[in-house]
N, CA, C and O atoms as a Tinker XYZ file with bonds, in Angstrom:
   384  protein
     1  N     89.435000  101.070000   92.355000    73     2
     2  CA    90.312000  101.730000   91.423000    64     1     3
     3  C     91.154000  102.792000   92.121000    63     2     4     5
     4  O     92.271000  103.082000   91.693000    81     3
     5  N     90.628000  103.362000   93.177000    73     3     6
     6  CA    91.337000  104.409000   93.884000    64     5     7
     7  C     92.635000  103.883000   94.490000    63     6     8     9
     8  O     93.642000  104.591000   94.504000    81     7
     9  N     92.620000  102.648000   94.992000    73     7    10
    10  CA    93.832000  102.113000   95.605000    64     9    11
    11  C     94.937000  101.943000   94.572000    63    10    12    13
    12  O     96.114000  102.095000   94.901000    81    11
    13  N     94.579000  101.630000   93.326000    73    11    14
    14  CA    95.562000  101.499000   92.266000    64    13    15
    15  C     96.239000  102.839000   92.000000    63    14    16    17
    16  O     97.458000  102.911000   91.848000    81    15
    17  N     95.442000  103.889000   91.946000    73    15    18
    18  CA    96.005000  105.218000   91.713000    64    17    19
    19  C     96.860000  105.680000   92.885000    63    18    20    21
    20  O     97.899000  106.311000   92.691000    81    19
    21  N     96.425000  105.369000   94.093000    73    19    22
    22  CA    97.190000  105.740000   95.281000    64    21    23
    23  C     98.543000  105.062000   95.285000    63    22    24    25
    24  O     99.565000  105.705000   95.525000    81    23
    25  N     98.557000  103.769000   95.021000    73    23    26
    26  CA    99.810000  103.013000   95.013000    64    25    27
    27  C    100.733000  103.515000   93.902000    63    26    28    29
    28  O    101.935000  103.671000   94.116000    81    27
    29  N    100.180000  103.764000   92.734000    73    27    30
    30  CA   100.969000  104.265000   91.619000    64    29    31
    31  C    101.551000  105.639000   91.937000    63    30    32    33
    32  O    102.723000  105.897000   91.661000    81    31
    33  N    100.743000  106.513000   92.512000    73    31    34
    34  CA   101.217000  107.853000   92.857000    64    33    35
    35  C    102.325000  107.794000   93.902000    63    34    36    37
    36  O    103.300000  108.541000   93.820000    81    35
    37  N    102.180000  106.910000   94.882000    73    35    38
    38  CA   103.228000  106.762000   95.887000    64    37    39
    39  C    104.531000  106.278000   95.266000    63    38    40    41
    40  O    105.600000  106.813000   95.558000    81    39
    41  N    104.441000  105.266000   94.412000    73    39    42
    42  CA   105.656000  104.716000   93.785000    64    41    43
    43  C    106.345000  105.764000   92.910000    63    42    44    45
    44  O    107.562000  105.937000   92.984000    81    43
    45  N    105.569000  106.459000   92.087000    73    43    46
    46  CA   106.149000  107.473000   91.210000    64    45    47
    47  C    106.694000  108.642000   92.024000    63    46    48    49
    48  O    107.746000  109.192000   91.700000    81    47
    49  N    105.976000  109.021000   93.081000    73    47    50
    50  CA   106.428000  110.116000   93.930000    64    49    51
    51  C    107.757000  109.817000   94.608000    63    50    52    53
    52  O    108.648000  110.667000   94.633000    81    51
    53  N    107.897000  108.617000   95.154000    73    51    54
    54  CA   109.157000  108.236000   95.801000    64    53    55
    55  C    110.288000  108.235000   94.780000    63    54    56    57
    56  O    111.378000  108.737000   95.053000    81    55
    57  N    110.027000  107.669000   93.600000    73    55    58
    58  CA   111.042000  107.652000   92.552000    64    57    59
    59  C    111.454000  109.076000   92.177000    63    58    60    61
    60  O    112.644000  109.365000   92.057000    81    59
    61  N    110.483000  109.957000   91.993000    73    59    62
    62  CA   110.774000  111.331000   91.577000    64    61    63
    63  C    111.580000  112.078000   92.631000    63    62    64    65
    64  O    112.506000  112.817000   92.297000    81    63
    65  N    111.236000  111.892000   93.889000    73    63    66
    66  CA   111.957000  112.587000   94.967000    64    65    67
    67  C    113.407000  112.103000   95.024000    63    66    68    69
    68  O    114.329000  112.912000   95.122000    81    67
    69  N    113.603000  110.802000   94.965000    73    67    70
    70  CA   114.967000  110.265000   95.013000    64    69    71
    71  C    115.757000  110.705000   93.783000    63    70    72    73
    72  O    116.923000  111.086000   93.889000    81    71
    73  N    115.117000  110.650000   92.620000    73    71    74
    74  CA   115.798000  111.071000   91.396000    64    73    75
    75  C    116.178000  112.546000   91.458000    63    74    76    77
    76  O    117.290000  112.914000   91.081000    81    75
    77  N    115.276000  113.383000   91.924000    73    75    78
    78  CA   115.576000  114.814000   92.033000    64    77    79
    79  C    116.737000  115.058000   92.986000    63    78    80    81
    80  O    117.615000  115.874000   92.706000    81    79
    81  N    116.741000  114.351000   94.111000    73    79    82
    82  CA   117.831000  114.520000   95.075000    64    81    83
    83  C    119.167000  114.097000   94.476000    63    82    84    85
    84  O    120.178000  114.770000   94.677000    81    83
    85  N    119.176000  112.999000   93.751000    73    83    86
    86  CA   120.414000  112.529000   93.143000    64    85    87
    87  C    120.881000  113.452000   92.028000    63    86    88    89
    88  O    122.081000  113.664000   91.856000    81    87
    89  N    119.949000  113.994000   91.282000    73    87    90
    90  CA   120.323000  114.938000   90.233000    64    89    91
    91  C    120.841000  116.249000   90.815000    63    90    92    93
    92  O    121.722000  116.882000   90.232000    81    91
    93  N    120.300000  116.660000   91.962000    73    91    94
    94  CA   120.813000  117.858000   92.637000    64    93    95
    95  C    122.234000  117.640000   93.145000    63    94    96    97
    96  O    123.005000  118.590000   93.278000    81    95
    97  N    122.571000  116.400000   93.424000    73    95    98
    98  CA   123.937000  116.067000   93.825000    64    97    99
    99  C    124.852000  115.932000   92.609000    63    98   100   101
   100  O    126.021000  115.567000   92.742000    81    99
   101  N    124.318000  116.226000   91.432000    73    99   102
   102  CA   125.019000  116.236000   90.159000    64   101   103
   103  C    125.598000  114.873000   89.781000    63   102   104   105
   104  O    126.716000  114.779000   89.274000    81   103
   105  N    124.828000  113.832000   90.033000    73   103   106
   106  CA   125.196000  112.505000   89.566000    64   105   107
   107  C    124.798000  112.378000   88.102000    63   106   108   109
   108  O    123.937000  113.117000   87.623000    81   107
   109  N    125.412000  111.458000   87.403000    73   107   110
   110  CA   125.065000  111.179000   86.023000    64   109   111
   111  C    123.574000  110.823000   85.957000    63   110   112   113
   112  O    123.113000  110.018000   86.767000    81   111
   113  N    122.809000  111.394000   85.023000    73   111   114
   114  CA   121.356000  111.138000   84.976000    64   113   115
   115  C    120.981000  109.661000   84.852000    63   114   116   117
   116  O    120.034000  109.213000   85.497000    81   115
   117  N    121.698000  108.909000   84.045000    73   115   118
   118  CA   121.390000  107.489000   83.903000    64   117   119
   119  C    121.655000  106.742000   85.203000    63   118   120   121
   120  O    120.841000  105.926000   85.635000    81   119
   121  N    122.780000  107.019000   85.813000    73   119   122
   122  CA   123.133000  106.388000   87.082000    64   121   123
   123  C    122.128000  106.779000   88.170000    63   122   124   125
   124  O    121.717000  105.942000   88.974000    81   123
   125  N    121.741000  108.050000   88.187000    73   123   126
   126  CA   120.770000  108.542000   89.170000    64   125   127
   127  C    119.420000  107.854000   88.980000    63   126   128   129
   128  O    118.760000  107.497000   89.957000    81   127
   129  N    119.010000  107.666000   87.724000    73   127   130
   130  CA   117.730000  107.000000   87.455000    64   129   131
   131  C    117.765000  105.545000   87.900000    63   130   132   133
   132  O    116.792000  105.041000   88.461000    81   131
   133  N    118.884000  104.869000   87.651000    73   131   134
   134  CA   119.004000  103.474000   88.090000    64   133   135
   135  C    118.967000  103.356000   89.608000    63   134   136   137
   136  O    118.286000  102.485000   90.150000    81   135
   137  N    119.691000  104.220000   90.289000    73   135   138
   138  CA   119.692000  104.183000   91.753000    64   137   139
   139  C    118.317000  104.535000   92.296000    63   138   140   141
   140  O    117.850000  103.914000   93.250000    81   139
   141  N    117.662000  105.528000   91.697000    73   139   142
   142  CA   116.324000  105.925000   92.138000    64   141   143
   143  C    115.327000  104.790000   91.933000    63   142   144   145
   144  O    114.452000  104.577000   92.772000    81   143
   145  N    115.449000  104.065000   90.831000    73   143   146
   146  CA   114.530000  102.951000   90.573000    64   145   147
   147  C    114.715000  101.845000   91.600000    63   146   148   149
   148  O    113.735000  101.329000   92.137000    81   147
   149  N    115.943000  101.480000   91.874000    73   147   150
   150  CA   116.208000  100.416000   92.850000    64   149   151
   151  C    115.793000  100.851000   94.255000    63   150   152   153
   152  O    115.182000  100.076000   94.990000    81   151
   153  N    116.122000  102.081000   94.626000    73   151   154
   154  CA   115.774000  102.576000   95.964000    64   153   155
   155  C    114.258000  102.695000   96.131000    63   154   156   157
   156  O    113.723000  102.347000   97.183000    81   155
   157  N    113.568000  103.183000   95.102000    73   155   158
   158  CA   112.112000  103.319000   95.223000    64   157   159
   159  C    111.439000  101.955000   95.278000    63   158   160   161
   160  O    110.427000  101.790000   95.959000    81   159
   161  N    111.992000  100.973000   94.565000    73   159   162
   162  CA   111.458000   99.613000   94.654000    64   161   163
   163  C    111.610000   99.071000   96.070000    63   162   164   165
   164  O    110.669000   98.512000   96.631000    81   163
   165  N    112.795000   99.239000   96.642000    73   163   166
   166  CA   113.035000   98.750000   98.000000    64   165   167
   167  C    112.129000   99.449000   99.014000    63   166   168   169
   168  O    111.565000   98.809000   99.902000    81   167
   169  N    111.999000  100.743000   98.875000    73   167   170
   170  CA   111.147000  101.501000   99.798000    64   169   171
   171  C    109.693000  101.065000   99.666000    63   170   172   173
   172  O    109.001000  100.906000  100.672000    81   171
   173  N    109.225000  100.871000   98.446000    73   171   174
   174  CA   107.830000  100.470000   98.261000    64   173   175
   175  C    107.582000   99.062000   98.795000    63   174   176   177
   176  O    106.509000   98.784000   99.331000    81   175
   177  N    108.558000   98.176000   98.654000    73   175   178
   178  CA   108.387000   96.822000   99.187000    64   177   179
   179  C    108.341000   96.820000  100.720000    63   178   180   181
   180  O    107.613000   96.033000  101.324000    81   179
   181  N    109.109000   97.692000  101.329000    73   179   182
   182  CA   109.172000   97.731000  102.789000    64   181   183
   183  C    108.010000   98.518000  103.395000    63   182   184   185
   184  O    107.371000   98.057000  104.341000    81   183
   185  N    107.741000   99.697000  102.854000    73   183   186
   186  CA   106.808000  100.611000  103.512000    64   185   187
   187  C    105.395000  100.659000  102.930000    63   186   188   189
   188  O    104.486000  101.150000  103.600000    81   187
   189  N    105.180000  100.174000  101.722000    73   187   190
   190  CA   103.868000  100.273000  101.096000    64   189   191
   191  C    103.155000   98.935000  101.035000    63   190   192   193
   192  O    102.359000   98.706000  100.125000    81   191
   193  N    103.419000   98.053000  101.975000    73   191   194
   194  CA   102.797000   96.722000  101.929000    64   193   195
   195  C    101.280000   96.799000  102.116000    63   194   196   197
   196  O    100.548000   96.012000  101.516000    81   195
   197  N    100.805000   97.721000  102.927000    73   195   198
   198  CA    99.358000   97.841000  103.141000    64   197   199
   199  C     98.649000   98.217000  101.836000    63   198   200   201
   200  O     97.636000   97.615000  101.480000    81   199
   201  N     99.184000   99.208000  101.131000    73   199   202
   202  CA    98.578000   99.631000   99.872000    64   201   203
   203  C     98.672000   98.513000   98.825000    63   202   204   205
   204  O     97.741000   98.307000   98.047000    81   203
   205  N     99.791000   97.802000   98.814000    73   203   206
   206  CA    99.969000   96.706000   97.862000    64   205   207
   207  C     98.995000   95.568000   98.156000    63   206   208   209
   208  O     98.459000   94.956000   97.232000    81   207
   209  N     98.763000   95.281000   99.443000    73   207   210
   210  CA    97.817000   94.233000   99.810000    64   209   211
   211  C     96.391000   94.590000   99.414000    63   210   212   213
   212  O     95.642000   93.731000   98.948000    81   211
   213  N     96.015000   95.837000   99.595000    73   211   214
   214  CA    94.672000   96.288000   99.195000    64   213   215
   215  C     94.510000   96.170000   97.686000    63   214   216   217
   216  O     93.481000   95.698000   97.202000    81   215
   217  N     95.515000   96.596000   96.949000    73   215   218
   218  CA    95.483000   96.506000   95.498000    64   217   219
   219  C     95.421000   95.050000   95.049000    63   218   220   221
   220  O     94.669000   94.711000   94.135000    81   219
   221  N     96.195000   94.209000   95.675000    73   219   222
   222  CA    96.200000   92.783000   95.335000    64   221   223
   223  C     94.834000   92.152000   95.596000    63   222   224   225
   224  O     94.354000   91.349000   94.796000    81   223
   225  N     94.215000   92.513000   96.706000    73   223   226
   226  CA    92.891000   91.979000   97.028000    64   225   227
   227  C     91.855000   92.420000   95.995000    63   226   228   229
   228  O     90.994000   91.633000   95.602000    81   227
   229  N     91.936000   93.665000   95.560000    73   227   230
   230  CA    90.994000   94.148000   94.551000    64   229   231
   231  C     91.186000   93.433000   93.218000    63   230   232   233
   232  O     90.211000   93.100000   92.544000    81   231
   233  N     92.423000   93.200000   92.841000    73   231   234
   234  CA    92.686000   92.473000   91.598000    64   233   235
   235  C     92.160000   91.052000   91.703000    63   234   236   237
   236  O     91.538000   90.547000   90.768000    81   235
   237  N     92.405000   90.403000   92.839000    73   235   238
   238  CA    91.938000   89.033000   93.054000    64   237   239
   239  C     90.410000   88.969000   92.973000    63   238   240   241
   240  O     89.859000   88.076000   92.330000    81   239
   241  N     89.727000   89.916000   93.626000    73   239   242
   242  CA    88.269000   89.937000   93.601000    64   241   243
   243  C     87.746000   90.130000   92.177000    63   242   244   245
   244  O     86.760000   89.501000   91.792000    81   243
   245  N     88.390000   90.987000   91.399000    73   243   246
   246  CA    87.956000   91.229000   90.023000    64   245   247
   247  C     88.136000   89.968000   89.173000    63   246   248   249
   248  O     87.262000   89.619000   88.379000    81   247
   249  N     89.262000   89.295000   89.342000    73   247   250
   250  CA    89.508000   88.068000   88.579000    64   249   251
   251  C     88.505000   86.990000   88.980000    63   250   252   253
   252  O     87.982000   86.285000   88.117000    81   251
   253  N     88.232000   86.853000   90.264000    73   251   254
   254  CA    87.272000   85.856000   90.719000    64   253   255
   255  C     85.868000   86.175000   90.219000    63   254   256   257
   256  O     85.122000   85.268000   89.850000    81   255
   257  N     85.507000   87.435000   90.203000    73   255   258
   258  CA    84.190000   87.843000   89.713000    64   257   259
   259  C     84.047000   87.507000   88.234000    63   258   260   261
   260  O     83.014000   86.996000   87.803000    81   259
   261  N     85.091000   87.798000   87.461000    73   259   262
   262  CA    85.031000   87.487000   86.026000    64   261   263
   263  C     84.988000   85.995000   85.789000    63   262   264   265
   264  O     84.296000   85.532000   84.882000    81   263
   265  N     85.715000   85.235000   86.588000    73   263   266
   266  CA    85.710000   83.779000   86.428000    64   265   267
   267  C     84.352000   83.198000   86.811000    63   266   268   269
   268  O     83.872000   82.259000   86.177000    81   267
   269  N     83.736000   83.756000   87.846000    73   267   270
   270  CA    82.452000   83.248000   88.319000    64   269   271
   271  C     81.334000   83.516000   87.318000    63   270   272   273
   272  O     80.487000   82.657000   87.072000    81   271
   273  N     81.342000   84.704000   86.751000    73   271   274
   274  CA    80.267000   85.088000   85.847000    64   273   275
   275  C     80.637000   84.933000   84.374000    63   274   276   277
   276  O     79.854000   85.306000   83.500000    81   275
   277  N     81.802000   84.398000   84.093000    73   275   278
   278  CA    82.208000   84.129000   82.722000    64   277   279
   279  C     82.488000   85.359000   81.900000    63   278   280   281
   280  O     82.414000   85.314000   80.672000    81   279
   281  N     82.804000   86.442000   82.541000    73   279   282
   282  CA    83.072000   87.672000   81.808000    64   281   283
   283  C     84.555000   87.737000   81.460000    63   282   284   285
   284  O     85.420000   87.676000   82.333000    81   283
   285  N     84.820000   87.860000   80.185000    73   283   286
   286  CA    86.182000   88.066000   79.731000    64   285   287
   287  C     86.169000   89.196000   78.722000    63   286   288   289
   288  O     85.130000   89.540000   78.157000    81   287
   289  N     87.310000   89.748000   78.514000    73   287   290
   290  CA    87.371000   90.843000   77.558000    64   289   291
   291  C     87.428000   90.303000   76.120000    63   290   292   293
   292  O     87.655000   89.114000   75.895000    81   291
   293  N     87.222000   91.187000   75.180000    73   291   294
   294  CA    87.177000   90.791000   73.772000    64   293   295
   295  C     88.513000   90.225000   73.302000    63   294   296   297
   296  O     88.544000   89.320000   72.468000    81   295
   297  N     89.615000   90.752000   73.831000    73   295   298
   298  CA    90.929000   90.245000   73.436000    64   297   299
   299  C     91.101000   88.790000   73.838000    63   298   300   301
   300  O     91.630000   87.989000   73.067000    81   299
   301  N     90.660000   88.446000   75.033000    73   299   302
   302  CA    90.776000   87.056000   75.481000    64   301   303
   303  C     89.940000   86.132000   74.616000    63   302   304   305
   304  O     90.377000   85.036000   74.265000    81   303
   305  N     88.752000   86.567000   74.276000    73   303   306
   306  CA    87.889000   85.750000   73.413000    64   305   307
   307  C     88.525000   85.560000   72.044000    63   306   308   309
   308  O     88.484000   84.462000   71.490000    81   307
   309  N     89.112000   86.620000   71.494000    73   307   310
   310  CA    89.755000   86.535000   70.191000    64   309   311
   311  C     90.972000   85.607000   70.243000    63   310   312   313
   312  O     91.174000   84.796000   69.339000    81   311
   313  N     91.784000   85.725000   71.303000    73   311   314
   314  CA    92.944000   84.851000   71.445000    64   313   315
   315  C     92.523000   83.396000   71.594000    63   314   316   317
   316  O     93.130000   82.508000   70.995000    81   315
   317  N     91.501000   83.153000   72.379000    73   315   318
   318  CA    91.021000   81.781000   72.559000    64   317   319
   319  C     90.524000   81.188000   71.248000    63   318   320   321
   320  O     90.795000   80.026000   70.946000    81   319
   321  N     89.798000   81.982000   70.471000    73   319   322
   322  CA    89.299000   81.493000   69.183000    64   321   323
   323  C     90.455000   81.202000   68.233000    63   322   324   325
   324  O     90.419000   80.210000   67.505000    81   323
   325  N     91.480000   82.053000   68.228000    73   323   326
   326  CA    92.633000   81.833000   67.355000    64   325   327
   327  C     93.383000   80.567000   67.758000    63   326   328   329
   328  O     93.801000   79.794000   66.896000    81   327
   329  N     93.555000   80.352000   69.054000    73   327   330
   330  CA    94.236000   79.146000   69.527000    64   329   331
   331  C     93.432000   77.894000   69.187000    63   330   332   333
   332  O     93.993000   76.880000   68.771000    81   331
   333  N     92.120000   77.974000   69.367000    73   331   334
   334  CA    91.279000   76.818000   69.039000    64   333   335
   335  C     91.344000   76.496000   67.552000    63   334   336   337
   336  O     91.418000   75.327000   67.172000    81   335
   337  N     91.316000   77.522000   66.709000    73   335   338
   338  CA    91.374000   77.267000   65.273000    64   337   339
   339  C     92.744000   76.736000   64.869000    63   338   340   341
   340  O     92.836000   75.926000   63.947000    81   339
   341  N     93.809000   77.172000   65.538000    73   339   342
   342  CA    95.143000   76.662000   65.232000    64   341   343
   343  C     95.250000   75.191000   65.611000    63   342   344   345
   344  O     95.884000   74.408000   64.904000    81   343
   345  N     94.629000   74.813000   66.732000    73   343   346
   346  CA    94.650000   73.414000   67.151000    64   345   347
   347  C     93.838000   72.540000   66.201000    63   346   348   349
   348  O     94.211000   71.401000   65.922000    81   347
   349  N     92.729000   73.078000   65.708000    73   347   350
   350  CA    91.892000   72.325000   64.766000    64   349   351
   351  C     92.648000   72.138000   63.449000    63   350   352   353
   352  O     92.575000   71.077000   62.829000    81   351
   353  N     93.379000   73.186000   63.028000    73   351   354
   354  CA    94.168000   73.096000   61.798000    64   353   355
   355  C     95.244000   72.011000   61.896000    63   354   356   357
   356  O     95.583000   71.372000   60.900000    81   355
   357  N     95.771000   71.810000   63.095000    73   355   358
   358  CA    96.788000   70.797000   63.299000    64   357   359
   359  C     96.171000   69.401000   63.439000    63   358   360   361
   360  O     96.887000   68.401000   63.433000    81   359
   361  N     94.870000   69.338000   63.561000    73   359   362
   362  CA    94.180000   68.058000   63.720000    64   361   363
   363  C     94.013000   67.647000   65.171000    63   362   364   365
   364  O     93.643000   66.508000   65.456000    81   363
   365  N     94.285000   68.570000   66.097000    73   363   366
   366  CA    94.118000   68.273000   67.518000    64   365   367
   367  C     92.734000   68.742000   67.970000    63   366   368   369
   368  O     92.122000   69.615000   67.354000    81   367
   369  N     92.268000   68.150000   69.039000    73   367   370
   370  CA    91.013000   68.595000   69.635000    64   369   371
   371  C     91.298000   69.868000   70.424000    63   370   372   373
   372  O     92.314000   69.937000   71.117000    81   371
   373  N     90.423000   70.887000   70.339000    73   371   374
   374  CA    90.639000   72.103000   71.101000    64   373   375
   375  C     90.686000   71.811000   72.596000    63   374   376   377
   376  O     89.858000   71.067000   73.123000    81   375
   377  N     91.663000   72.406000   73.270000    73   375   378
   378  CA    91.781000   72.191000   74.708000    64   377   379
   379  C     90.816000   73.106000   75.446000    63   378   380   381
   380  O     90.462000   74.177000   74.952000    81   379
   381  N     90.396000   72.683000   76.620000    73   379   382
   382  CA    89.469000   73.495000   77.419000    64   381   383
   383  C     90.019000   73.732000   78.778000    63   382   384
   384  O     89.380000   74.396000   79.595000    81   383
């Protein structure tokens, strides 16, 4: 979980610094926000690949763990039940 917070803090920090610099240059706030968003995205794609890879690996491991042990959240179970009942109402066999 720490890597997620680190990556998020880096992305928000870069955006905030660029936005502040552009606002100090007295650019239009909307234009400054758009430029800051695009620039921070580019910077994060180029320079934060290590943090992104760690985060991606953790997400992959969590998904694999849930798939292996059959753990899903309550929302997924509710959605699956609703889809199955909708298919039964239509006269189709529930898909698996």
